[in-house]
N, C-alpha and C positions, 0 to 999 in steps of 0.2 A: 863331150864336145857340145858346142852350141848350135842352134838351128840356122839354116839358111833361110832368110825371109822368102815366103812363097811368091812375092810379087817381083822378085829379081828377074830381069830379062837379059842382062849382059853381065856375065860373071868372069872372074879371072882367079887362077890359083897362084898364090905366092908361096915360096918355099925357101928354107935354109937348111943346110946340113951342118950339124954341130956334134961335139962329143957329149957324152952323157952328163958331165958336170954342168954343161950350159943348157941342157934341155929345158928345165923349168923356166929359166929367164926368157928364153926365146919363144916358148909356148905362150907365156904371158904377153910377150910383145906382139905376136901375131893376133892374139885374142883381143887386143884393144880395138881392132878394126874389122876383123874377119868374123863372118857369121858362123863358120865352122872351122875348127882346128883339129888336126890329127897328127900323130907322130909314129914313125915306123923305123925299126931297127934294121940296119944293114949288118948281117951276121959276119960278113967278111971283113969289113973295116971297123966294126964296133962303133959306128957313128949313127946318129939319129937324123932322119929327115923329118922336118917339121913343116907341115903344109896347112895353109889356110885358104878359104874361099870367101871372096867378097865381091861387091860390085866393082866393075872396071873403073879405075880412077878414083874410087871413093876412099877418103881418109888417108891419102898418100902422105900428106905432111905429118899426120899423127903417127902413121906407121914408121916413117923415117925417124921420128923422135924416139919412139918406143924401142926401135932396133938399136939406136945409139945408146940408150940407157942399158939395154941388155949387154951390149959390147963392153960398156964401162964396168958393169957389175962383174962380168965373167972373164974379161980379158980376151974373149974369143971374137974375132971378126968373121962374120958369116955373110958372104955376098947373097943378095936377094935374087931369086929366080922368079920369073913371071911366065905364065902361059894362059892362053884363052881357055875358058871352060864353057862348053855349050850346055844350056839348061836341060834340054831334052836328053842329051847323051848322059849328063850327070845323073839325072833321075833314073834313067834306065840302068846305069851301072850301080846305082845305089840299091835298087830293088834286086838286081841280080846278086849283089854281095850281101843281102840281108835275108838269109833263109831263117826259118823258125829256129829260135835258140832254146835249147833245153838246159836249164841251169839247176844244179843241185838235184835234189830228189823230188821237188814239189812245184817247180816254177817253169813255165813256158812263156817265151816272149815272141810274139808273132806280128809281122807286118800286116797291114790291112790288105796287101796285095796277095797274101798267101791264101790258097784255097784248100778245101778239104776239112774233114772233121777235126775237132779239138783233140789234143792228146789226153787220154783218160788218166785220172789220178793226179792231175796237175792243175793249178790255177793258171789261167791264160791272161797275159797282159797284152793288149792290142796297141800298136804304135803305127803311125803313118810313116812309111819308109821315106817319103819326101822330106821329112824333117831331118833325117840323117844324123841324129845324135842320141846318145843315151839308149841305144838299142839292145843292150845286154851283151854286145860282142866285146866291148872293152874289158880288159882284165880287172880293172878296179871296180867296174859295175858288177861283174860276175862275182868278184870276191865279196862285195857287200851283200849280194843276194844269198850267197852260201853262208855268210856269217849270220844273216837274219835267221836262216833255218836253224842254226845252232842255238839261238837264244829264245826261240819261240816258247819253250816250256816255262819261261818266267812270266809269261802273259803280261807284258808291260801295258800300263794303262795310258800313260802320256807319252806321245811319240813326236819327235822333231826331226825333220830332214833339212840340214843346212846345205845350201848349194844344190838344190834339187834337180837342175837341168831339165830333162824331159819329164820328171816326176816319177820315174820308174820305181825308185826305192820307196817313195811314199805310197804309191799304188800297191806295191807288193805287200808292204806292212799292213795297209788297210784291208786288203783281201785276206791275208793270212790270220790277222789278229781280230778283224772286225772291230777295229778301234778307229777313232778319229785321229787324223795325222795333220800336224801343222808343218808346212814346208815353205822354205824361203830360197830366194836367189837374188843376186845383185843385178842380174840382167833382166830387164822388163820383158823381152821377147820370150825368154825361157819361162817366166811366170805365166805368160799368156798361153804358150804351147802346153805347159804342164797341166793347166786347167782344162784345155781342150782335150788332152789325152785322158784326164780323169773322167770327163763327161763321156768320152767314147767308151770307157770301161764301166760306166754306170756307178762311178765313185765320187760324184760331186758332193754328195751328202756326207762323205767320210773324209774328205780332204779339203784343206784350205791353203791356197798358195799366195804368198805375199812377196813383194819386192823389198828386200832388206839387205843391208850391208853388214854382214857379221852378226854381232849381238846388239846392234845399236838401237833396235826398235823396242819401245816399252811393251809391245804386245808379247814379245818373247819372254820378258821377265814376268809378266802377269800370269802366263801359263806355266811357269816353272814351279817346282822342279820337274825334270823329265826322267821317266824311267828308261827311255831308249832314245839315243841320239845317233843319227847318221851324219857323218861329216866326210863326204867324198869330195875333197877339194884338191889342195896341193900341199906339199910338205911345209913350206915357209908360212903360209897363212894358218895352217893347223898349229904350228909351234907358237905363233904369236897369239892365237886365240885360246890357248890351253887354259889360262886362268879363268876366263869368262865361262868356258865350257865346264870346268870343274865346279864352278860356283853354282851353275844352274842344273846340274845333274843330281837326282835324288840319291840319298845313301843306298847303296846296293844297286844303283842304276848302271846301265850298260851303254858304252859308247863304241860305235863302229867307225874307225878312222881309216880312210882310204885315199887313193890317188898317190901312192907312195912307191917309188922304186926301192929295191932292197937296200941300196946304199943310203937311203934317207930314213930308214926305220929307226936307227939308234937315236938320231937327233929328236925325232917326233916323240918317241917313246920316253926318252929322258925328260922332256918338258912336261909330260903328263904324269909320270911317276912322282916327280917332285911335289905334285899337287894332290897326291893321294889316290891316283888311278892306277890300278894294278893290271898287268897283262894277264889275260885269260887264254888267249889263243891267237893264232895267225892263220890266215888263208892265203895261199899263193896261187896266182893265176898268171901264167907266162912270167914276165919280169915284174909283175905288180904284186905288192903285199898289202893285205888288209889286216888291221889290228883289231882285236876285240879286247877292250879294257873295261874294268869295273871299278866303281867308286867304293872305297871301304865303307 
């Protein structure tokens, strides 16, 4: 999820309820204007509620256009629901819902509001709960962190984090590997927040955050090939970027692909297998699957 800008004073929540097949399209639609987007499964109806938070009245025309595109792509018409969101109450709920996260064997993710001693035997990543995204609670983020633990023994030297969000994966890699990590995101606010999080964790010297759309920036090609790439994005962009990714991964290099529902795994895996990336393992967290693939 993306961050809610800290200066926002009047917020609203917009939401739609859709079947799983339409989840990705509607998440992307809300993400065009919402600072933060989340989705929640209703176990009884097997439908997903997609919620976004944005400034009241901001981007309504763009949102309407994005929802129309999502409906055209999926054939699913989803009425938009709106409700007022109070900043103070939202922050309080966020902190209450953000306890310290223990992920895998070696990682702890802690909000700055959490008191008490650090968990022994784990690296601790500090995040501001007010940012409300990339906190380690989402299944795709946890899957990536667990996958990272599996490949540490290879000691990758060059590391890239595509779609860094809060910077949590880049920071975990920097702390565990003591290597410099290059991280990118298409969203300028995410890049700014990730850099602030890195400074909070004393990792500014080991991380570099850039605003980049996919593989378009020359700086990514200059630093290639990469021994380890995180790509925690969405199924469709991962499939479309498979060739660029395979081109810029070092022989024997590892890629961690995430942001996938189990129903999307076959499509994403097929696109990468055709380009010489072999499946090494899967990590499942709730309904989310993370793939560990390696270049021959």
